N, C-alpha and C positions, 0 to 999 in steps of 0.2 A: 503493501498498499505506500502511496506518496500524498503529498499534502495535498495536492491537486484531486485526489480521487477521494481523501478525506471530507473538501471542499462541497464536492459533489452530495454527499451522503447527510438523510434527514437529520435536525437537531438529535432527537430522540436515541437515534445512532451513533452520531459521532461523539456524542457528549461522554460515554464512558472511555470512546480511544484519545478524547482529549487530555481524559483525566490521568490514562497510563502513562501520556506522553508528558503529564505535568511533574508526575512525581519521578518518572522514567528520568528526566533531562537535570535533576539535581545529584542523582546517585545513580550511574550507570552503569552496568557491568562491563566489564574490560574484557571480555574475549567475545563483542560483536562485530560484525565486517563494516564496513564503512556507510553501507545505506542505513541502517539503522540511527546510525548517529547523526546523522544529517535529517531524518524525519524528524525529531528531537529535540532539531536545534541545536546540537552540537557538533560546531562544524570546528572546530579547535580540536577535538578528539579524532576525527574526521582525517584531517590534514595530519596529526600525529602518528595517527598508525598508516597514513600514504608513505610518510615520511622514514617507517620503519620497515615496509618492505622495498626501495626503493634507496637503500642507504647512502649510496653516491651521488643518486641525480635529485634535483630539487623540487617540489612543486611549482606549478607557477603562481608567480607571485610570494614563493619564499626565498629570501636571500641569505648566502651563507655568509658569514664574516670570515677573513683570512686570518692566520698571526699574523704577529705585525714581527718583523724584521729589522735586522739594522743595516746600517751602511756597509758591513762585510757579509750580509748573509746570518746573522747571531740572530735568532728569536728572543725578545724580550717579554718574558713570560711574568714578573713582580710588575705591574704597573698600577696596582693597587684597583683591578678591576675583571682581573683572569677568573675570579670566582664567581662571576654573572652568569645567571643560566641563560646558556643560548637557545638552548629547543624553546624555552619559556616566550624570550625577547623574540624571537621570530614568528612565532604563534602572536603573540601580542602586536607586533608591528611588520606584517606581512609584507606591505605594499612598497617598501624604500629602504634604505641601509642609513636609518637616521644613526641608530644602536649605535651603530659602528663607526659612524659621523664622529657621535659625542663621543665616543672610547679615543679618539683618535685626537681628537682636539683635546682632550684630556690627561693625555699622558703628559709625564713629567720625568719620566726616567732615562728617556734618550739625547743624548746630545742634539742642538739644534741646526740645520745645514744652513751657514753660512756661504752661501753662491754670488760672490760679488767677483768681478773681474776687474784684474788692475791695470788701471789708465797708463800711458808711455810716459804720461810729464809726472807720474808718483812713486817718490821714492817707495822702498822696500818697506822700511820705518814708518811713515806715511800711513801705507798700506798696510801694515799689522796695526796701527791705531784704528784705522776705519774700518776695520773686520770687527774689533772689538767695538766701537763704537755701535755699530749694529749688531753684535750678539748682548750689547748691555741695553738695548730696546727689545729684543727678544724675552731676554731672562725677567725684565719689568712682569710682560706676562706669564710668562713660566711661572715667577713666585705669586701668583696671581690663582694658580691653576689647581690646588688643592682647594680651594672654597666648592668649586663649583666641583670637583668632584667626591668631597663629601655628601653634598646634597644627591648627587648621580649614583653614589652607593649605600645608601643611608639605609640599616638596618639589612642588611643582604646576606652577610657571613654569618657562618656558626663556626666558631672557632674548636677546636678540638682542644683538650686540657695536656695534651703531651705535647701539642706542639707552638713557637709563641707566635704573635700577630707577625707577619710581614708589613712591613711599611717602605714602600715605593720609594726611591730614589729620587731625591730634587736634584736635577741635572743641571747644572748653568755653564757647559761648556758648551763651545760648538764643533762640527766636523766641516774641513773646509773642502770641498771637491778640487780635482779629481784624486790628491793623493789622499784626504781624510786626515787634513794634517789637523792637527788641535788647537782650538783657540779656546782662550780664557782672559778672564780680564786682569791681566799684570801691568799693563803698558798704560791703562788709565787709571784716572782718580775716581772710586766709585763711593757710594756712603760708608761709613763705618758700620761694622755688623748687620750689612744688605739683608744677609740670608738669616738672620736669627729668629724673627717672627715667620717669614714665611713655613720654617723646617720646623716651627712649632705649629702654626695651620697645618704642616702636612701631618706629623702627628695624629693632630685632634680628628684631621679628615680619615685616617686609617682608623682608629678608635671609633665611628660613628660608624663602622661599617657592620659593627658586630651588631646580632639581633637583638632583642628585649630581653628574650626567655633565653639567653647563655648563659649555662652555666660554670660562673665566674666567683673566683673566690681569693683571699689574701696569696696565695701560695703560685697561681697563675699570675696574678699581677709581677710578684717577687720574678718570674721565671723570665719574662718578659725584660727584666735590666737588659741594659745594651752590654756587651762582651768588657769585663774589667772593671764591671762594675762603675762606669763613668756614666754619668748622668748627662743627656744629650738634650736637643731643641725638642726633637722628635719626639723622643720619652714624657718631657714634659707635658706635651702635646695630647699624647694618648692619655695620661694620668687625665687631663682634665674632660678629656671624652668620655671614659670612665662616669667620671662624676654626670657627666649631661646624660648616658644611658643609668644613673642609678647604678652603676655595678663599685663604684668605687666605697660604698657604704661596707663592702666585704672586708676593706682592707683594715689590718689590725692596728690599736692605736700605737703599739711598739712600733709599726712598719713606720707609720706616720711621723713618728717622731725621728726616728734615722732620717728620712726624707728632708725633715726640713732641718737636720743638724749638720744637710751635708753642705749649706751653704750656698749652695747653687737658686742661683736668682729665678732663670727662666723655670726651676722645677719646683719650686716655691710657688710661682704665682699658678701653676697648672695644679696642683696639689688643692691650694685654700679653694681655688674658685670651682675643682673639681668636686671637693667635700659642699661646698657653699649650695649648689646646685642635687647635690646628692642628696639633702639633708630640706 
């Protein structure tokens, strides 16, 4: 039976069928073929089933996202968005590549591409400064990306108690083709501690990925401390994000005292703001 045939039936006969369709729509069996899913209005399950039959062939309107590759073919997996459910996103936004484009725009773990051509009248020293000024303009945008990434990945990650939370790198370097020479901000004047607060926000964005019902305890929070027990700006932002998610209330008082006694300004700010938000 199709929806067109159902419309042709008298009301008295079609009503039981419509009632059954209504109840099946919210809890359908998992072993149906595609046609019954379409009948009950679950086109998402029909497309998912079709994708399962054709593993490498994408149904019409469903786009796949390619993994990000670096300038030398290296795959960048930890961009802070690698955990997103691609199957679900392709079903939700099946007509275009908006999710892949948003992920490309929000990634900050790869060096920026500095594609400038040296003019004949420009010396090598001046050209290096020109490249770095161009990189500085790109870095201003890069340092703002964690705010958008935090909104894009909010409450989408379920951490494992045996693994630390991966924090993506905030890369403020560039690569100049064709030799992929490294470009950094060493020959021009930049504000002091320019990357301190962007790194803090990068840690906040990473911490906000955790779902509200994640099982977080004091041991896991301490397990995420950087190697060498050196408190970084990213970890300070991570502590603040735990407070915004109300996970920081699980941190023991002795551990709170230990953090505050370290004398790290950023850690103190992140911890106190997080505790205030959690309580």
